[in-house]
Each structure stands twice: as C-alpha cells, then as structure tokens.
py3Dmol code that shows the C-alpha trace and the ligand (Angstrom):
import py3Dmol

protein = """\
ATOM      1  CA  MET A   1     -95.909  19.019 -39.494  1.00  0.00           C
ATOM      2  CA  SER A   2     -94.575  16.753 -36.754  1.00  0.00           C
ATOM      3  CA  LEU A   3     -92.382  14.000 -38.160  1.00  0.00           C
ATOM      4  CA  LYS A   4     -91.803  10.433 -36.932  1.00  0.00           C
ATOM      5  CA  ILE A   5     -89.668   7.476 -37.919  1.00  0.00           C
ATOM      6  CA  SER A   6     -89.549   3.940 -36.582  1.00  0.00           C
ATOM      7  CA  ILE A   7     -86.213   2.239 -35.972  1.00  0.00           C
ATOM      8  CA  ALA A   8     -85.488  -1.421 -35.159  1.00  0.00           C
ATOM      9  CA  HIS A   9     -82.190  -2.631 -33.729  1.00  0.00           C
ATOM     10  CA  LEU A  10     -81.747  -6.272 -34.765  1.00  0.00           C
ATOM     11  CA  TYR A  11     -80.163  -8.674 -32.262  1.00  0.00           C
ATOM     12  CA  PRO A  12     -78.248  -6.094 -30.162  1.00  0.00           C
ATOM     13  CA  LYS A  13     -77.555  -8.654 -27.425  1.00  0.00           C
ATOM     14  CA  LEU A  14     -75.534 -10.712 -29.895  1.00  0.00           C
ATOM     15  CA  LEU A  15     -74.252  -8.328 -32.586  1.00  0.00           C
ATOM     16  CA  ASN A  16     -72.825  -5.272 -30.842  1.00  0.00           C
ATOM     17  CA  LEU A  17     -69.093  -5.496 -31.411  1.00  0.00           C
ATOM     18  CA  TYR A  18     -67.109  -2.303 -30.732  1.00  0.00           C
ATOM     19  CA  GLY A  19     -70.223  -0.572 -29.413  1.00  0.00           C
ATOM     20  CA  ASP A  20     -72.035  -0.609 -32.740  1.00  0.00           C
ATOM     21  CA  ARG A  21     -75.073   0.402 -30.653  1.00  0.00           C
ATOM     22  CA  GLY A  22     -73.592   3.897 -30.943  1.00  0.00           C
ATOM     23  CA  ASN A  23     -75.025   4.061 -34.458  1.00  0.00           C
ATOM     24  CA  VAL A  24     -78.573   3.627 -33.151  1.00  0.00           C
ATOM     25  CA  ILE A  25     -77.985   6.183 -30.385  1.00  0.00           C
ATOM     26  CA  THR A  26     -76.755   8.660 -33.004  1.00  0.00           C
ATOM     27  CA  LEU A  27     -79.771   8.148 -35.271  1.00  0.00           C
ATOM     28  CA  ILE A  28     -82.182   8.574 -32.339  1.00  0.00           C
ATOM     29  CA  LYS A  29     -80.423  11.662 -30.927  1.00  0.00           C
ATOM     30  CA  ARG A  30     -80.152  13.364 -34.345  1.00  0.00           C
ATOM     31  CA  CYS A  31     -83.894  12.870 -34.755  1.00  0.00           C
ATOM     32  CA  GLU A  32     -84.719  14.053 -31.213  1.00  0.00           C
ATOM     33  CA  TRP A  33     -82.535  17.171 -31.640  1.00  0.00           C
ATOM     34  CA  ARG A  34     -84.816  18.038 -34.567  1.00  0.00           C
ATOM     35  CA  CYS A  35     -88.041  17.155 -32.683  1.00  0.00           C
ATOM     36  CA  ILE A  36     -88.593  14.112 -34.922  1.00  0.00           C
ATOM     37  CA  GLU A  37     -90.399  11.448 -32.899  1.00  0.00           C
ATOM     38  CA  VAL A  38     -88.712   8.044 -32.891  1.00  0.00           C
ATOM     39  CA  GLU A  39     -90.506   4.750 -32.331  1.00  0.00           C
ATOM     40  CA  PHE A  40     -87.749   2.339 -31.347  1.00  0.00           C
ATOM     41  CA  GLU A  41     -87.649  -1.377 -30.638  1.00  0.00           C
ATOM     42  CA  GLU A  42     -84.963  -3.948 -30.049  1.00  0.00           C
ATOM     43  CA  ILE A  43     -85.473  -7.282 -31.821  1.00  0.00           C
ATOM     44  CA  ASN A  44     -83.942 -10.202 -29.943  1.00  0.00           C
ATOM     45  CA  THR A  45     -83.905 -13.960 -30.498  1.00  0.00           C
ATOM     46  CA  GLY A  46     -87.456 -15.250 -30.938  1.00  0.00           C
ATOM     47  CA  ASP A  47     -89.023 -11.835 -31.566  1.00  0.00           C
ATOM     48  CA  SER A  48     -91.047 -11.207 -34.729  1.00  0.00           C
ATOM     49  CA  ILE A  49     -89.873  -8.294 -36.898  1.00  0.00           C
ATOM     50  CA  LYS A  50     -92.509  -5.670 -37.684  1.00  0.00           C
ATOM     51  CA  ASP A  51     -92.534  -2.967 -40.383  1.00  0.00           C
ATOM     52  CA  HIS A  52     -90.050  -0.200 -39.675  1.00  0.00           C
ATOM     53  CA  ASP A  53     -88.585   2.694 -41.605  1.00  0.00           C
ATOM     54  CA  LEU A  54     -85.012   1.846 -40.621  1.00  0.00           C
ATOM     55  CA  TYR A  55     -83.339  -1.396 -39.488  1.00  0.00           C
ATOM     56  CA  PHE A  56     -79.875  -1.570 -37.898  1.00  0.00           C
ATOM     57  CA  ILE A  57     -77.728  -4.675 -37.363  1.00  0.00           C
ATOM     58  CA  GLY A  58     -74.261  -4.561 -35.821  1.00  0.00           C
ATOM     59  CA  GLY A  59     -71.157  -6.682 -36.007  1.00  0.00           C
ATOM     60  CA  GLY A  60     -70.026  -9.699 -34.056  1.00  0.00           C
ATOM     61  CA  GLN A  61     -67.636 -12.598 -33.845  1.00  0.00           C
ATOM     62  CA  ASP A  62     -68.311 -15.736 -35.872  1.00  0.00           C
ATOM     63  CA  LYS A  63     -69.919 -17.395 -32.794  1.00  0.00           C
ATOM     64  CA  GLN A  64     -72.588 -14.700 -32.466  1.00  0.00           C
ATOM     65  CA  GLN A  65     -73.132 -14.598 -36.225  1.00  0.00           C
ATOM     66  CA  ILE A  66     -73.864 -18.332 -36.230  1.00  0.00           C
ATOM     67  CA  GLU A  67     -76.509 -17.757 -33.535  1.00  0.00           C
ATOM     68  CA  VAL A  68     -78.122 -14.846 -35.373  1.00  0.00           C
ATOM     69  CA  ALA A  69     -77.944 -16.308 -38.911  1.00  0.00           C
ATOM     70  CA  GLY A  70     -80.650 -18.917 -38.270  1.00  0.00           C
ATOM     71  CA  GLU A  71     -83.003 -16.366 -36.731  1.00  0.00           C
ATOM     72  CA  LEU A  72     -82.374 -13.808 -39.466  1.00  0.00           C
ATOM     73  CA  TYR A  73     -82.917 -16.350 -42.233  1.00  0.00           C
ATOM     74  CA  LEU A  74     -86.451 -16.996 -40.920  1.00  0.00           C
ATOM     75  CA  GLN A  75     -87.119 -13.279 -41.576  1.00  0.00           C
ATOM     76  CA  LYS A  76     -85.642 -13.270 -45.091  1.00  0.00           C
ATOM     77  CA  ASN A  77     -88.912 -12.845 -47.005  1.00  0.00           C
ATOM     78  CA  ASN A  78     -90.237 -10.243 -44.571  1.00  0.00           C
ATOM     79  CA  LEU A  79     -87.053  -8.163 -44.685  1.00  0.00           C
ATOM     80  CA  THR A  80     -86.829  -8.491 -48.477  1.00  0.00           C
ATOM     81  CA  ASP A  81     -90.360  -7.055 -48.683  1.00  0.00           C
ATOM     82  CA  GLN A  82     -89.273  -4.222 -46.365  1.00  0.00           C
ATOM     83  CA  ARG A  83     -86.271  -3.528 -48.599  1.00  0.00           C
ATOM     84  CA  ASP A  84     -88.471  -3.435 -51.679  1.00  0.00           C
ATOM     85  CA  LYS A  85     -90.847  -1.004 -49.940  1.00  0.00           C
ATOM     86  CA  GLY A  86     -87.888   1.362 -49.479  1.00  0.00           C
ATOM     87  CA  ALA A  87     -86.984   0.646 -45.863  1.00  0.00           C
ATOM     88  CA  VAL A  88     -83.470   1.720 -44.895  1.00  0.00           C
ATOM     89  CA  PHE A  89     -81.002  -0.881 -43.637  1.00  0.00           C
ATOM     90  CA  LEU A  90     -77.572  -0.297 -42.112  1.00  0.00           C
ATOM     91  CA  GLY A  91     -75.463  -3.386 -41.419  1.00  0.00           C
ATOM     92  CA  ILE A  92     -72.009  -3.253 -39.857  1.00  0.00           C
ATOM     93  CA  CYS A  93     -69.373  -5.941 -40.520  1.00  0.00           C
ATOM     94  CA  GLY A  94     -70.898  -9.239 -39.296  1.00  0.00           C
ATOM     95  CA  GLY A  95     -74.384  -7.826 -39.804  1.00  0.00           C
ATOM     96  CA  TYR A  96     -73.311  -6.608 -43.263  1.00  0.00           C
ATOM     97  CA  GLN A  97     -71.993 -10.079 -44.122  1.00  0.00           C
ATOM     98  CA  LEU A  98     -75.348 -11.648 -43.195  1.00  0.00           C
ATOM     99  CA  MET A  99     -77.151  -9.172 -45.487  1.00  0.00           C
ATOM    100  CA  GLY A 100     -75.422 -10.911 -48.419  1.00  0.00           C
ATOM    101  CA  HIS A 101     -76.083 -14.434 -49.801  1.00  0.00           C
ATOM    102  CA  TYR A 102     -73.742 -16.241 -47.389  1.00  0.00           C
ATOM    103  CA  TYR A 103     -70.794 -15.959 -45.018  1.00  0.00           C
ATOM    104  CA  ARG A 104     -68.342 -18.872 -44.960  1.00  0.00           C
ATOM    105  CA  PRO A 105     -66.375 -18.607 -41.656  1.00  0.00           C
ATOM    106  CA  PHE A 106     -62.893 -20.053 -41.351  1.00  0.00           C
ATOM    107  CA  ASP A 107     -63.762 -23.124 -39.303  1.00  0.00           C
ATOM    108  CA  ALA A 108     -67.546 -23.408 -39.380  1.00  0.00           C
ATOM    109  CA  GLU A 109     -70.356 -24.344 -41.788  1.00  0.00           C
ATOM    110  CA  GLN A 110     -71.371 -21.742 -44.353  1.00  0.00           C
ATOM    111  CA  LEU A 111     -74.034 -19.371 -42.941  1.00  0.00           C
ATOM    112  CA  ASN A 112     -76.995 -18.453 -45.146  1.00  0.00           C
ATOM    113  CA  GLY A 113     -77.497 -14.709 -45.471  1.00  0.00           C
ATOM    114  CA  ILE A 114     -80.753 -12.952 -46.367  1.00  0.00           C
ATOM    115  CA  SER A 115     -79.607 -11.650 -49.791  1.00  0.00           C
ATOM    116  CA  LEU A 116     -80.672  -8.047 -49.293  1.00  0.00           C
ATOM    117  CA  LEU A 117     -77.355  -7.330 -51.041  1.00  0.00           C
ATOM    118  CA  ASP A 118     -76.009  -9.262 -54.044  1.00  0.00           C
ATOM    119  CA  ALA A 119     -72.771 -10.102 -52.252  1.00  0.00           C
ATOM    120  CA  TYR A 120     -71.032 -13.018 -50.563  1.00  0.00           C
ATOM    121  CA  THR A 121     -68.298 -13.352 -47.936  1.00  0.00           C
ATOM    122  CA  VAL A 122     -65.614 -15.966 -47.417  1.00  0.00           C
ATOM    123  CA  ALA A 123     -63.114 -16.068 -44.540  1.00  0.00           C
ATOM    124  CA  GLY A 124     -59.657 -14.863 -45.459  1.00  0.00           C
ATOM    125  CA  LYS A 125     -56.363 -16.027 -43.970  1.00  0.00           C
ATOM    126  CA  LYS A 126     -55.516 -12.563 -42.633  1.00  0.00           C
ATOM    127  CA  ARG A 127     -57.473 -10.410 -40.160  1.00  0.00           C
ATOM    128  CA  PHE A 128     -57.851  -6.814 -41.293  1.00  0.00           C
ATOM    129  CA  ILE A 129     -57.550  -4.523 -38.253  1.00  0.00           C
ATOM    130  CA  GLY A 130     -57.112  -0.764 -38.334  1.00  0.00           C
ATOM    131  CA  ASN A 131     -58.471   2.619 -39.335  1.00  0.00           C
ATOM    132  CA  VAL A 132     -60.245   3.023 -42.654  1.00  0.00           C
ATOM    133  CA  THR A 133     -60.924   6.077 -44.777  1.00  0.00           C
ATOM    134  CA  ALA A 134     -63.160   5.642 -47.790  1.00  0.00           C
ATOM    135  CA  VAL A 135     -64.564   8.092 -50.329  1.00  0.00           C
ATOM    136  CA  THR A 136     -68.221   8.022 -51.408  1.00  0.00           C
ATOM    137  CA  ASP A 137     -69.796   9.566 -54.503  1.00  0.00           C
ATOM    138  CA  PHE A 138     -73.015  10.609 -52.755  1.00  0.00           C
ATOM    139  CA  LEU A 139     -72.185  12.251 -49.416  1.00  0.00           C
ATOM    140  CA  GLU A 140     -70.911  15.752 -48.623  1.00  0.00           C
ATOM    141  CA  PRO A 141     -68.206  15.654 -47.371  1.00  0.00           C
ATOM    142  CA  ARG A 142     -67.340  12.634 -49.525  1.00  0.00           C
ATOM    143  CA  THR A 143     -65.343  10.831 -46.808  1.00  0.00           C
ATOM    144  CA  LEU A 144     -66.315   8.125 -44.325  1.00  0.00           C
ATOM    145  CA  VAL A 145     -63.947   7.217 -41.468  1.00  0.00           C
ATOM    146  CA  GLY A 146     -64.047   4.191 -39.172  1.00  0.00           C
ATOM    147  CA  PHE A 147     -62.289   1.112 -37.843  1.00  0.00           C
ATOM    148  CA  GLU A 148     -62.220  -2.397 -39.306  1.00  0.00           C
ATOM    149  CA  ASN A 149     -61.656  -5.763 -37.654  1.00  0.00           C
ATOM    150  CA  HIS A 150     -62.654  -8.690 -39.873  1.00  0.00           C
ATOM    151  CA  SER A 151     -61.237 -11.761 -41.554  1.00  0.00           C
ATOM    152  CA  GLY A 152     -64.181 -12.047 -43.918  1.00  0.00           C
ATOM    153  CA  LEU A 153     -63.616 -11.022 -47.541  1.00  0.00           C
ATOM    154  CA  THR A 154     -66.751  -9.624 -49.179  1.00  0.00           C
ATOM    155  CA  TYR A 155     -67.297  -9.545 -52.932  1.00  0.00           C
ATOM    156  CA  LEU A 156     -70.056  -7.530 -54.580  1.00  0.00           C
ATOM    157  CA  GLN A 157     -71.921  -8.510 -57.733  1.00  0.00           C
ATOM    158  CA  GLY A 158     -74.903  -7.568 -59.900  1.00  0.00           C
ATOM    159  CA  GLU A 159     -76.587  -4.265 -59.019  1.00  0.00           C
ATOM    160  CA  THR A 160     -75.006  -4.052 -55.568  1.00  0.00           C
ATOM    161  CA  LYS A 161     -72.497  -1.205 -55.768  1.00  0.00           C
ATOM    162  CA  PRO A 162     -69.720  -0.245 -53.350  1.00  0.00           C
ATOM    163  CA  LEU A 163     -70.607   2.181 -50.589  1.00  0.00           C
ATOM    164  CA  ALA A 164     -67.225   3.848 -51.066  1.00  0.00           C
ATOM    165  CA  THR A 165     -63.678   3.493 -52.362  1.00  0.00           C
ATOM    166  CA  VAL A 166     -60.924   2.827 -49.817  1.00  0.00           C
ATOM    167  CA  THR A 167     -58.064   5.341 -49.546  1.00  0.00           C
ATOM    168  CA  THR A 168     -56.696   4.003 -46.232  1.00  0.00           C
ATOM    169  CA  GLY A 169     -57.243   0.471 -44.908  1.00  0.00           C
ATOM    170  CA  ASN A 170     -58.625  -2.664 -46.583  1.00  0.00           C
ATOM    171  CA  GLY A 171     -62.414  -2.425 -46.862  1.00  0.00           C
ATOM    172  CA  ASN A 172     -64.398  -5.318 -48.382  1.00  0.00           C
ATOM    173  CA  ASN A 173     -61.499  -7.589 -49.272  1.00  0.00           C
ATOM    174  CA  GLY A 174     -58.189  -5.715 -49.411  1.00  0.00           C
ATOM    175  CA  GLN A 175     -58.024  -6.365 -53.162  1.00  0.00           C
ATOM    176  CA  ASP A 176     -60.524  -4.282 -55.172  1.00  0.00           C
ATOM    177  CA  LYS A 177     -60.453  -1.055 -53.081  1.00  0.00           C
ATOM    178  CA  THR A 178     -64.196  -1.277 -52.453  1.00  0.00           C
ATOM    179  CA  GLU A 179     -65.688  -0.650 -49.029  1.00  0.00           C
ATOM    180  CA  GLY A 180     -69.186  -1.719 -48.107  1.00  0.00           C
ATOM    181  CA  GLY A 181     -72.125  -2.223 -50.396  1.00  0.00           C
ATOM    182  CA  ARG A 182     -75.365  -0.528 -51.361  1.00  0.00           C
ATOM    183  CA  TYR A 183     -78.508  -1.678 -53.141  1.00  0.00           C
ATOM    184  CA  LYS A 184     -81.748   0.358 -53.007  1.00  0.00           C
ATOM    185  CA  ASN A 185     -81.748   1.728 -49.417  1.00  0.00           C
ATOM    186  CA  VAL A 186     -79.699  -1.135 -48.022  1.00  0.00           C
ATOM    187  CA  PHE A 187     -76.223  -0.117 -46.829  1.00  0.00           C
ATOM    188  CA  GLY A 188     -73.526  -2.402 -45.498  1.00  0.00           C
ATOM    189  CA  THR A 189     -70.078  -1.463 -44.295  1.00  0.00           C
ATOM    190  CA  TYR A 190     -67.080  -2.819 -42.418  1.00  0.00           C
ATOM    191  CA  LEU A 191     -66.700   0.450 -40.526  1.00  0.00           C
ATOM    192  CA  HIS A 192     -67.006   0.119 -36.769  1.00  0.00           C
ATOM    193  CA  GLY A 193     -66.139   3.036 -34.558  1.00  0.00           C
ATOM    194  CA  SER A 194     -68.993   3.335 -34.075  1.00  0.00           C
ATOM    195  CA  LEU A 195     -69.521   4.703 -37.538  1.00  0.00           C
ATOM    196  CA  LEU A 196     -72.252   7.343 -37.385  1.00  0.00           C
ATOM    197  CA  PRO A 197     -71.065   9.573 -34.498  1.00  0.00           C
ATOM    198  CA  LYS A 198     -67.958  10.395 -36.586  1.00  0.00           C
ATOM    199  CA  ASN A 199     -69.881  10.563 -39.866  1.00  0.00           C
ATOM    200  CA  PRO A 200     -72.935  12.742 -39.092  1.00  0.00           C
ATOM    201  CA  HIS A 201     -73.527  13.449 -42.783  1.00  0.00           C
ATOM    202  CA  PHE A 202     -74.121   9.718 -43.361  1.00  0.00           C
ATOM    203  CA  ALA A 203     -76.431   9.541 -40.311  1.00  0.00           C
ATOM    204  CA  ASP A 204     -78.523  12.422 -41.688  1.00  0.00           C
ATOM    205  CA  TYR A 205     -78.532  10.851 -45.157  1.00  0.00           C
ATOM    206  CA  LEU A 206     -80.043   7.656 -43.687  1.00  0.00           C
ATOM    207  CA  ILE A 207     -82.609   9.597 -41.625  1.00  0.00           C
ATOM    208  CA  GLU A 208     -83.709  11.543 -44.732  1.00  0.00           C
ATOM    209  CA  LEU A 209     -84.118   8.277 -46.674  1.00  0.00           C
ATOM    210  CA  ALA A 210     -86.194   6.816 -43.818  1.00  0.00           C
ATOM    211  CA  LEU A 211     -88.419   9.933 -43.745  1.00  0.00           C
ATOM    212  CA  GLU A 212     -88.794   9.808 -47.551  1.00  0.00           C
ATOM    213  CA  LYS A 213     -89.894   6.178 -47.284  1.00  0.00           C
ATOM    214  CA  ARG A 214     -92.435   6.958 -44.553  1.00  0.00           C
ATOM    215  CA  TYR A 215     -93.890  10.145 -46.059  1.00  0.00           C
ATOM    216  CA  ASN A 216     -93.256   9.384 -49.719  1.00  0.00           C
ATOM    217  CA  ASP A 217     -91.731  12.833 -50.017  1.00  0.00           C
ATOM    218  CA  LYS A 218     -88.179  14.234 -49.980  1.00  0.00           C
ATOM    219  CA  ILE A 219     -87.570  15.882 -46.582  1.00  0.00           C
ATOM    220  CA  THR A 220     -84.397  17.872 -45.983  1.00  0.00           C
ATOM    221  CA  LEU A 221     -83.221  17.947 -42.377  1.00  0.00           C
ATOM    222  CA  ASP A 222     -82.277  21.188 -40.605  1.00  0.00           C
ATOM    223  CA  LYS A 223     -78.516  21.481 -40.105  1.00  0.00           C
ATOM    224  CA  LEU A 224     -77.128  20.757 -36.616  1.00  0.00           C
ATOM    225  CA  ASP A 225     -73.977  22.190 -35.022  1.00  0.00           C
ATOM    226  CA  ASP A 226     -71.614  19.320 -35.921  1.00  0.00           C
ATOM    227  CA  ALA A 227     -68.363  21.157 -35.238  1.00  0.00           C
ATOM    228  CA  LEU A 228     -67.182  18.526 -32.722  1.00  0.00           C
ATOM    229  CA  GLU A 229     -68.273  15.629 -34.932  1.00  0.00           C
ATOM    230  CA  TYR A 230     -66.375  16.983 -37.946  1.00  0.00           C
ATOM    231  CA  GLN A 231     -63.344  17.879 -35.817  1.00  0.00           C
ATOM    232  CA  THR A 232     -63.198  14.160 -34.957  1.00  0.00           C
ATOM    233  CA  HIS A 233     -64.012  13.074 -38.527  1.00  0.00           C
ATOM    234  CA  ASN A 234     -61.325  15.286 -40.070  1.00  0.00           C
ATOM    235  CA  SER A 235     -58.714  14.209 -37.519  1.00  0.00           C
ATOM    236  CA  LEU A 236     -59.132  10.603 -38.704  1.00  0.00           C
ATOM    237  CA  ILE A 237     -59.007  11.106 -42.486  1.00  0.00           C
ATOM    238  CA  ASN A 238     -56.291   8.864 -43.937  1.00  0.00           C
ATOM    239  CA  LYS A 239     -54.914   8.159 -40.444  1.00  0.00           C
ATOM    240  CA  SER A 240     -53.751   4.557 -40.654  1.00  0.00           C
ATOM    241  CA  TYR A 241     -52.873   3.884 -36.973  1.00  0.00           C
TER     242      TYR A 241
END
"""
ligand_1 = """\
10
LIG
N -66.843 -12.507 -37.698
C -66.750 -11.685 -38.905
C -65.302 -11.584 -39.454
O -64.365 -11.830 -38.724
C -67.262 -10.291 -38.628
C -66.430 -9.549 -37.597
C -67.067 -8.245 -37.128
O -68.300 -8.100 -37.098
N -66.199 -7.291 -36.708
O -65.146 -11.219 -40.619
"""
view = py3Dmol.view(width=600, height=400)
view.addModel(protein, "pdb")
view.setStyle({"model": 0}, {"cartoon": {"style": "trace"}})
view.addModel(ligand_1, "xyz")
view.setStyle({"model": 1}, {"stick": {}})
view.zoomTo()
view.show()
C-alpha cells in the first residue's frame, strides 16, 4: 500500500531561527527515503490553514513572534480541532511558546497563544543559551539533544506533561528540570539545532503518529541507516559547551 502524509510549515518566513526549517526537511526526507508521498505546503501571513496530518512551527525573536501571534490566534479554533482529530504538531521555542495560553515578552504586551498546550510563558531576566540533553520516557534511545536560546520561562499545567527531563542545560525554565511539553499529539520543545536531524528516532516517532492519524492504524516505519545521525547524537549527549 502506498502511504502519504501531508505536512504544513507555519510561518517559515518569520519563525525560522537557527534553521528550524531543518526539522521539516528531515521529516520530508525520512518519508521520501521510505517511498512515503509527502504533500507539503508553507503557510505564510494571510494564508488559510487547511487540514494536515502534521504541522510544524519554528522559533523566532520576540519581534517575529509578535507578528505571528495575531495571525496564529485567528486559527486557534481550526488548529484546536486539528489537535483533537489527532494531528501532530511540533513547535520549537518561540513556536512552542505560542502553542501555550500566552507569552509575556520582557518589554512588550502579552501575546495570546492558541492553547494547544496547557502552558504559559513569561520572560525571565536571564537568557538560556547552550546545549541541552534531556531524557524522555517514550523514545528509544531515551535521549534528545539540541541547543537552546531563550529568555522565556515556560510552565506546564493540567494534562500537559513534559516532553523530557533535562540532564544538561535549562529546558522550560531552569527550575523544574522539565523540557518541552506534550498533550495528545502536540509536542513543544526549546531544542533548536535543528532538532530532528540529530534525533532521528523522534522524527520517526512523529511520522508514525501522523500516519496513524491519517490511516487510523498503527504503522511501523522501516529502519533507515542512521549511523551518521546517531554518531552526531551520541557525541552531544551531556555536552554542555
Ligand atoms: N523570543 C523567545 C524567547 O526569547 C523565543 C526565542 C526562540 O525562539 N529561540 O524566549
């Protein structure tokens, strides 16, 4: 059976800090290498957002987040419906912050988020910059590695659980050892890098969730030769500089 998934990249012209686009490239290539057809579209300011199996939103400075927040908020009900239908979301840093209830920058008005995650973010006094290693309870290998650069402090509540527990770096807020958040198939994280090229097991996990949503059936992906990806991943585990 030939498989297909549809992927939307939300506001790449504004939220693409540290080449977060690399996450979308990884998802597309890991599908193509398995002959899974990918329908892909970029959503920019003013575009309507259609039904997709997977939505990606990257990170950005406060200025870009302010520009995107208004647009994204107009799509809140639509994207909430998508979440509740099982669509997969991956938000990185600024995009992650806007998936919560609000982001209060240091010197700007509070930005409404779209509440896909039961979380909120307030600007901290210190900017967290550096490598991060965090341990999940659902991936194999357990680890995620990446790079953080944010002043926002994110706090999770309700049924939104951490994506992982920090072993190196700061993660959500530098206080509670949590990194990222997850609710249903919505995933947020502070890990730039970009994240997925160095964490192929997480990329495949997201692709399998997107296929399960589309075909209403659990589909296990064929393994790829990820020797180079894991050589990079392993070289970064608990490396703080
Ligand atoms: N502007 C936000 C912050 O500083 C997000 C930064 C980012 O996306 N790297 O917390």
